[in-house]
TORBAKE-454983 format. One record per residue (C-alpha): residue in one letter; x, y, z. Coordinates in steps of 0.05 Angstrom, whole numbers, plus 5000, padded with zeros to 4 digits. Each point is the difference from the previous one (the first is absolute). Layout:
N
AXYZ/...
% end
This chain:
436
M528846544918/P495449584956/V494450354963/S494849615039/S502550245067/P495150445039/T505850355035/P500250654962/R506150425014/P505949854955/D505250405038/R506249705031/S496849925068/S494549574971/R504749584958/R503049745065/L493049795020/R498349594939/S501949325027/A496150155064/V493850224962/A500349384957/A500549575062/A494350335037/I494849474984/A497549775068/C492650115011/V497650305065/A493249885031/F495150584992/A498349985073/A507150155020/L500350584952/A493350275022/A502850085070/A505350464971/V495250494968/L499850645040/P494050435018/Q499350704973/T505950415023/A498950725021/G502850454947/A499649544940/G496950364941/K500250675036/A506650254973/P500550364933/V501949574940/Y502850594959/C506849674993/Y497149394966/R496050384948/G502250094928/L506449784965/G505649705042/T506849684989/W504649555039/V507350015022/D503149435039/M506549965040/Y503949764940/D498550594954/A506650365001/R497850474944/A494750315045/L503849985065/D506550264970/H496650554960/P493950255039/V499550664964/S499649714930/A495649425024/A494850475032/R500250454939/N498749414954/M494249765043/A496850685000/A500850054924/H496149354993/G494350245044/V501549575060/H496150195062/T503049505049/L506649655007/Y500049345038/L507049935030/E502849385034/T503550165065/A502149295022/N498049274997/Y500349455051/H507349824984/K502850704984/P502750465024/E504049785060/D502050685026/A497050345061/T495850494959/T495749454969/I499350454939/Y503949824938/R504450584977/P496550525044/D503750594969/A497749804930/V492949865025/G499750695033/A502450344938/L494949644956/I494350185047/E502050744999/Q500950024925/C493249664988/H496550465050/A503050604965/R496449784937/G493349835033/I501249255001/K497849615061/V504549455027/V497549365032/A505049565037/W499349254991/Y503149435040/L500349254986/P499349605065/G501849265005/F495449855059/Q505549585032/D502350555047/T494050465008/A503850435051/K505050164945/D494550104950/Y496650505046/R506550385014/R501350084926/S492950214986/R500250505056/A506750264976/A496950184933/I494050335033/K504450415047/F505350174948/R501650734989/T504350334947/P505350525017/G494750524984/G494949675047/Q495749694946/K497049315006/F496549464960/D492850164983/S497649295016/F502549315015/A498249354964/L501549285022/D502149514945/M496449355016/E503349494954/A505349615039/T498249275011/I506249765036/V495649855059/R497049374970/N494049935047/A494950474968/G495950055064/L506050225040/R502050484944/T493150315000/R499850095075/R506850334999/L498050454942/L493850245036/S503650095066/L505550414967/S494850404962/R496150165064/K506450225034/I501750464942/R493050305001/A500550125075/T506650354988/V497550484946/G493050145027/S493550064962/K501650584954/Y506449734969/P498949644933/L502449284995/G500349584937/A499449244994/I504549754944/T497349314985/M501849434953/S495749964938/P493049815024/A498849674932/G506449615008/M498249785070/A493249784977/K503249584946/Y505349725047/P496750005069/S505549585032/V504750604998/W496050375054/P493649635017/G494850425035/F503550664986/P497050495051/Y496750534956/K494850195052/G505150045055/L504550454959/A494150444979/A498950145074/I507150285006/Y502250294934/D497150594962/A501649764930/F501649344965/V505950004952/P499749324965/M505949774959/G495849804941/Y505749854953/Y496149774939/T506649884965/Y501049405045/H493349694982/G499950034924/D500850454940/G495850474959/Y494550525009/A494649525025/N504549705054/A502350685026/Y492950265002/R497049375032/D505549945052/T499450725022/V492449955005/N500549355040/N504850315050/I495150575013/R494049555002/I503049505049/I502150535050/R493150314998/E496749325010/K504749745053/T499950635042/G492550084992/R501350734982/P498350184928/S502950705009/V506549795034/P505750444973/I504449614953/H506450214964/V502049454952/I507349854983/G499849784928/G504949574962/D507549935002/A501550644961/A505749674961/K495449464974/S493650404988/S498550184928/N496550664988/T493749624980/E500149645067/T501350655037/M494050314964/A495649415021/Y502350095072/V498550745001/R493149894969/A498349485054/L502250495054/R495550544971/E493949564989/Y500349755071/G501650675032/A506649795032/L503250525045/G506150004956/G505349554969/S507449904988/M504949554964/Y505949645032/D504850354994/W502250714983/A506649814967/T496949494952/T493750374977/S500350144926/A498550674967/A493949704967/S497349745066/W501350675034/K495750344947/T494349505011/L500650055075/L498350744997/S492849764995/V500149695070/R494750385038/F500850375066/N493749715030/P497150135069/R496649455040/Q493949854957/R493049845021/P497149634965/S505849624971/L500749954925/P497749744951/C492650105014/D494949534971/L494950274951/P494850285006/L501750485056/A496350645021/T504950225054/P503650674985/L507649904996/G505750484985/N502750635031/L493450295021/P497550535049/E499549865075/K495449435021/M501449654934/D505949584978/R507150285000/T503849345000/H500349914924/P502950684980/K503249784934/E496049434970/V494649485011/F499749314968/Y493949564992/Q499549284978/T494749574968/S499349324966/G500849834927/Q496150434951/K498049814929/G498650564951/D499650755009/R498150245069/V497350655029/L503850295058/R495950465045/F503050475052/D499250665036/L506150465007/Y501450545052/D503350674982/A502449734933/Q504550524968/A502950024930/D505349474988/E499449775073/I497349295001/R501849444952/L496449344988/V504249374996/V497149314983/N504749415006/W505650514995/E497650264934/D499450765005/L493150204976/G501550735008/V498150605043/L492950045027/A496150634985/A500050575051/G494250165044/P497750515051/V504950255053/K499049725070/S494049594978/W498149324971/T499149954925/G494149535003/V500449304972/R503749954934/E500949444950/V506049784960/T499949414952/V505849535013/P501649624936/A500449245001/A507150044973/V502750235068/L495849535042/N501749285021/P494149554983/R501949455049/A505050315048/R499750555052/N499450724976/V503050605035/I497450714994/G503850605027/F498650745010/V506750365005/A500450725022/R505150534985/G504650225057/D504649655048/Y502050045073/P499850515032/R496150384946/W494149534992/D494350244956/V493050045029/W495949474964/G495549405010/V495949454968/R493749635021/D494249584973/V504649594955/S497049424961/L501349614936/S494449684960/A497849794931/P497550564954/
% end
């Protein structure tokens, strides 16, 4: 697959799609696509998105190491802090047996081993949209699958990348029809994930899937799982950061939902340097993504695993991050009737700043060594403690010019101690940045 391709998944299933993706250049009238967009579906957004939070990893049908050795695979995932395994159960051309689950015994064993270690397991299926009856059967098989011990997948996600149906309008209508049928099967309280091509890639190469139905999918699925794959769009820190941010931004804009839950799949793990992985993780954190993962488990390096430990286990956030300065609204893990959707950290952004600046803020329940100040990812240290269960009153900290960007965007973060499920109680409000 060429670096410029917006099709993100480099597994063996996708390699067979490369020629089809490259050939998918026919434009489709917007009117025809608009007719395919579905109204709000009962149940969308009502199911819990717990499975899509935090650090994930991926195993496809061709990963014999994981399927042949489920005990050691699950143990390794747990050791690296993985919260969710995304496990491929079939694709549109495999398997051919009656079960419609590839290696069901191995799949069952891997589910049970992961569950024994507190790891959630999400099934994913790659439809071709040529035979939607088959696509539905194989999706339903994953949803209804049970292990010998009666365990099941914790969620189901549909992989929306096949372009062998050349007519994009027809492909969209079939995608949405299949998705509605899956939602009707699982009901309103079962979480569904939409695994999409790279939004940034599709924006750059719109002929691959013109008029991709973000709003229609948002009416059906509880979380978006974009295959960002910054490693297919360039090299270096700036590329990995920009690509990840663009994938989040486009989904928010196209769905019209700034707080839509998003779990971003990062780069091809075998091709991502640790510097690029760091940029990806920082972008996830600044923008409050639900979680993140690299593709795939077998090819993630030790250095990347260490960096990925900083992927946050975020809830649905309102408002979405980063927030523009100045902002008076209290954010954090605060008492009832105040915000609890930013339990770990809050990031703010502002324009270029020349010279020293004074940062003003008010902290809630600030304890010793509890809240750190980060400016453009420079750690400016722990903020002083204040009264228990009370606001400190507005404080001032001088931010030196050396850590500020005079012409580019600046990012300011308040990062609290504690992690899920042991969040600290803390908060911040009345944040502003100005000249001395």
